[in-house]
C-alpha positions, 0 to 999 in steps of 0.5 A: 334638121329634124331636131330643129323641126321638133324643137320648132313644133314644141315652141308653137305648141307651147306658145299656142297654150299660153296663148289660149290661157292668156285669151281666157284670162282676158275674157275672164277679165272682161266679164269681171269688169262688166259685171263691176260696172253693173253692181257700181250702176246698181249701188249708184241706183240705190243711193239715188233712191235713198236720196230721194226718200230721205228728201221725200221724208223730209218734205213731208215733215215740213208740210206737216207742220205748216198747218196754218199761215202766215208761215211761222218764222221759226219753221223757216229759220229751222230749214235755212240751217238745215240748208247750209248744213248740207250745202257740202252735199249739194244745194237744196231749195224749199219754197211754198206757194198758196192756191192762188200761185203767189209766193208764200216763203222760199229758203234759202231766202236771199235767192227767192228775194232776188228771183221774185224782184226780178219776176216783178220787174221784168216779167209782171209787167209783160203779162199784159201783154200776153206773156205766159209765164207764172211764177211758180215755173220761173222759180222752179227753173232759175232757182239753181242760177239766182246768184248769176242772174242780174238785170232780167237775164243771166250773166254771159256764160252762166247756166240759165238764159231768158230768151224773149220770142215774140209774146212768149219767154222760154227758160233755157237752162241744163240741169245736173243729171242728179236734179230731182223735185218733189212736192207735198200739198199744204193742208189745215187741220181740217184738211182745207188746202192752204197751197203746195210745197216744193223741194229741189235737190241737186246733190253732189255725186262723184262721177265714178261711171267708169270707174273699174277696179285697178286689179282688173285693169292690171289683169287685162293689160297683162293678158293683152301684152301676153296675147300680143307676144304670143301672137308675134312668136307664132308669127316668127315660127312661121317662116322659121319652119319653112327656112328650115324645112326648105334647107332640109329639102336641099332648096338652095334659096331657103332664105328667100322662101322664109322672106316670101313666106313673111311678106305673104303673111303680111298681104291683105285678104283682098290682095290675095283674093285679087291674085287668085282671081288673076291666076284662075284667069291666066289658067283659063286662057292659057288653057283655051289657047292650048293646041290639041296634041297629035296623036302618037306615032308608032316607030316600027 
């Protein structure tokens, strides 16, 4: 029996060592995964800043060439070509408004032509009624959904919705998380203000916020499996030890003791506390009801 107990002890020791190594490996994997997510977030933030800086540089270049009115059609054509070239990476829209808030030009021309016609037909007649919706806000809010608009309102299931409430029109739409809007002033060579130039970009960015290294995922899965197997093996060794020890002491019901050990290990903590409290109450009642013993009588 002593040999069996020593074997169980060695198995428990080695299993505990394996469990410790798996736990340390799992913690290391979690730290590596957290660091990988942090580096991914930093890279995405740098890419976003690069996109914004690139768009800002392009907008400044256009504003520098727009030094007089009316706008040169050649410049509008170049912007339109740029729109189609970069459409695969996400659409962008460029338009200009003069100092009075009137529309000067917009790219893509088909989208702004449709939106301006919609504004003139549906919003302009209501301006006399007190509707507070200027053309710039209308274009900025709905230029992304120009293909879905028709007849004065968004089509069913579209991303934009024009809701008339009393004397005010509210534009409700959900912008993509990567959308940004830039603006630049338009001036003549003498510094006279001509208006403002706007650029709205919605780049297509893959949603890899939760992407992790496959090797880290494999490491975490293996560590979790080893941890579970080690805990299960240690749990099996516990009743085995009780059984061997009971047989060594000559207990006839050794399997019963092992079975009770398994049941007690599966019991919940509240039940254990309840049993402990009940046992304490029984012992207290038993002690209070116990009669005082008579003094010993000497027999001669």
